N, C-alpha and C positions, 0 to 999 in steps of 0.2 A: 064388683068390688075388686080392685087390684091388690095384689100382694105387695107388701112393702119389700123393697130390695134389701137383701142381707147386708149388714154393715161390714165393710171390708176394713181390716185393721190398717192403721198407718204403716208405712214402709220406710225404712232407712237403709242406706247403703253404707257398709262399714269398709274403711280402707285400712291399709297396713299401719298408718300412723295412729289411728284410733285403737287398733288392737294392741300395738306395742305400748301405747300410753296406759291402757287398761291393765296389761300384764305387769308393767313396771311401776304401777301406781304413780304415774307421771301426770303433769297437767292434762286435763281432758279425761282422766280415768273416771271421775265421778259421773260425768255425762254418759260415758260408755256403760258404767255399772247400772245407771238408770235404764238405759236401753235394754240391757240384758235382762233386768228384772221385769220390765214390761213385756219383753218377748217371751219369757218363761211363763207369764200369766196369760199370754194369748192376746194382749192388747197392742202388740207391735210385731211387725215382720221384719227381720233383719236379713240382709243379703250381702254377700261378699263375692267378688270375682275370684276365680282360681288364680289369676295373676297376683292379686293382692295376698292371697293365702301363701303363695310361693314366696312373695317378697317378705312377708312376716317371718316365714321359716328361715329365709336367708339372713335377715337382720338379727334374729335371735341366735342363729348359729355363729354369726360373725361377732356380735357383741358379747355373747355369753359362752355358749358351747354347742356343739352338735347334739349332745345329750339333752340339753334344755330345749332345743328346737324340736327334737323328736318327741319329747314329753309334751310339748305344746300340741303336736298333731294328735297324740293320744287323748288329750283333754278336749280337743276340738270336736271330736266325733259326736258326742252327745250335745254339743253347744246348740243353743236355739237360734241357728243361723243357717240360711240356705246358700249353698255355693251356686254361682252362676258362671256361665261362659258368655260374656257380653260380646255379641257380634252385631255390628251396626249394618244397616241397609244402605246401599248406595243408590 
C-alpha cells in the first residue's frame, strides 16, 4: 500500500503593488486580506522577493514617511509570508 502524498498548500507570490494596496486599503486590498487570512490558517503559502520588500519600503517612505516605512518593517517580521531571493537559471 502506498502512502498518500502530503497535500502541499497553494502558493501565491506577493508584489509591492499588492502589499501597498493592502496597507492603504486600496483596490485589491480585499483579495490580499483573503490571502493573509488563508496564510495564517496554513491553507496558503505567501512569498515575496526581497526586491519587492525593498520597493514597498521605498514607496511607503516616499508617499507617507520614513517612520511609516520603518513601522511597516516592524509589522512585517511576524507576517505569514516568506522572503525569497529569486535567482533564475541560465
